[in-house]
C-alpha positions in Angstrom: 116.0 127.9 78.0 114.5 131.3 77.4 115.7 133.4 80.3 116.8 137.0 80.0 119.4 136.3 82.7 121.2 133.8 80.5 122.9 134.4 77.1 125.6 133.1 74.8 125.0 129.4 75.6 127.6 127.0 74.1 127.2 123.3 74.3 130.1 120.8 74.0 129.6 117.0 73.9 131.9 115.3 76.4 130.5 111.8 76.3 127.9 109.8 74.4 128.6 106.4 75.7 125.7 105.2 77.8 123.8 108.5 78.0 124.9 112.0 77.1 127.2 114.3 79.1 127.4 117.9 77.8 129.4 120.9 79.0 127.6 124.2 78.9 129.4 127.6 78.8 127.1 130.6 79.2 126.9 134.1 80.5 124.8 134.6 83.6 123.5 137.9 84.9 123.9 138.3 88.7 121.5 140.1 91.0 123.7 143.3 90.8 123.2 143.4 87.0 126.8 142.3 86.2 127.5 139.3 83.9 129.8 136.4 84.6 130.8 133.4 82.5 129.9 130.0 84.0 130.6 126.4 83.1 128.3 123.5 84.0 128.2 119.8 83.0 124.8 118.2 82.6 124.1 114.5 82.3 121.1 113.7 80.0 119.7 110.2 80.6 116.2 111.1 79.6 113.1 111.4 81.8 111.6 108.6 83.8 108.7 107.3 85.9 108.4 105.6 89.2 105.5 104.0 91.0 104.5 102.7 94.5 102.4 99.6 94.1 100.2 99.3 97.2 97.4 97.0 98.5 95.4 98.8 101.1 93.5 95.7 102.3 96.7 93.6 102.9 98.7 96.7 104.1 101.5 95.9 101.7 103.7 97.5 99.0 105.7 96.0 96.2 109.3 97.0 96.0 112.4 95.7 94.1 115.9 94.9 95.0 118.8 95.2 92.5 122.5 95.9 92.2 123.4 99.5 91.5 127.1 100.0 90.6 127.2 103.8 91.4 126.1 103.1 95.0 128.7 100.3 95.3 131.6 102.5 94.3 130.3 105.1 96.8 130.3 103.0 99.9 127.2 100.8 99.6 128.8 97.5 100.8 127.0 95.1 98.5 125.6 97.6 96.0 122.1 96.3 96.4 119.3 98.9 96.6 115.6 98.5 97.6 113.5 100.7 95.3 110.1 101.3 93.9 109.6 100.1 90.3 110.9 102.7 87.9 112.3 103.2 84.4 113.1 105.6 81.6 110.4 106.9 79.3 112.2 105.9 76.1 109.7 107.8 74.0 106.6 106.5 75.8 104.2 108.6 77.8 104.9 108.4 81.6 101.8 106.3 82.1 102.6 103.8 79.4 106.2 103.6 80.5 105.3 102.9 84.1 102.7 100.2 83.2 105.4 98.5 81.0 108.0 98.7 83.8 105.7 97.3 86.4 105.0 94.2 84.3 108.7 93.7 83.4 110.1 94.3 86.9 107.4 92.9 89.2 105.2 90.7 87.0 102.1 92.6 87.9 99.8 93.9 85.2 98.3 97.2 86.3 95.8 99.2 84.2 95.1 102.2 86.4 97.9 104.4 87.6 97.7 107.8 89.3 100.3 110.5 88.8 100.9 112.3 92.1 103.8 114.6 91.3 107.0 115.1 89.3 110.5 116.2 90.4 114.0 117.0 89.2 116.0 114.3 91.0 119.5 115.9 90.9 119.1 119.4 89.3 122.7 120.4 89.8 124.0 117.8 87.3 121.2 115.7 85.8 118.5 116.9 83.4 116.0 114.1 84.3 112.5 114.8 85.4 110.9 111.8 87.2 107.1 111.3 87.1 105.8 109.8 90.3 102.8 107.4 90.4 100.8 105.3 92.8 98.9 102.2 91.7 96.8 99.6 93.5 97.7 95.9 93.0 95.9 92.7 93.9 97.2 89.1 93.9 95.2 88.2 90.7 97.1 90.9 88.8 100.4 88.9 89.0 100.8 87.4 85.5 104.6 86.8 85.5 107.7 86.4 87.6 109.1 89.9 87.0 112.8 90.4 87.4 113.3 92.9 84.6 113.7 92.7 80.8 116.2 90.0 79.8 118.0 92.3 77.4 118.6 94.9 80.1 120.6 92.7 82.5 118.6 93.9 85.5 118.4 90.8 87.7 115.6 92.3 89.8 114.2 90.6 93.0 110.6 91.4 93.7 109.7 92.2 97.3 106.3 92.4 98.9 106.4 93.8 102.4 104.2 95.5 104.9 103.8 99.3 104.6 105.0 99.9 108.2 108.0 97.6 107.5 108.9 99.6 104.4 108.8 102.9 106.5 111.0 101.2 109.1 113.5 100.4 106.4 113.9 104.1 105.7 114.7 104.7 109.4 117.1 101.7 109.5 118.9 102.7 106.3 117.9 99.7 104.3 116.1 102.0 101.9 118.3 104.9 100.8 116.8 105.5 97.3 115.3 109.0 97.0 112.3 108.1 94.7 111.3 105.3 97.1 111.5 107.4 100.2 109.5 110.2 98.4 106.7 107.8 97.4 106.6 106.0 100.8 106.3 109.4 102.5 103.6 110.4 100.0 101.7 107.3 101.0 102.1 108.1 104.7 101.1 111.8 104.4 98.1 111.0 102.2 97.0 108.1 104.4 96.9 105.4 101.7 96.9 102.9 104.5 94.3 103.0 107.3 
């Protein structure tokens, strides 16, 4: 946070229930050189990783479907979201994290993953950086049912669908998850499918 336009940073813990919510009070120097005091809240849930599993020969991708309470309370009728596989780093490298999440959530064991970019997902209120990956999968790599870690109450449904079908789900509104849209668009732009 070394920035000569910011000084006198004070941090106040507001919540440490599931993750951490802090209130920051600081002085910010405006373009005209004057200083003003600002207040911002920042939710720290840690950094994460997400991956698009794809099979070029079959023309398919692996996605997940699970209940997301925040979407339910904000108008998502059944609270279900279709997403790429993702998870929090929890002290692991992004690569190790995403390989572990793939196995837990989808039942596939992938060894090679390729990082394609990273992004702040909601920089106005959340500290999280998400590391984005792609990875090839084949039928023989399926070693389990997936569904998520039992101790995390995830209840994840594994979906294998055509790439064009997945793109269509963005247009129809079936897919509204930002990380999923970003990775599917990456696949389209970079012609992962012939």
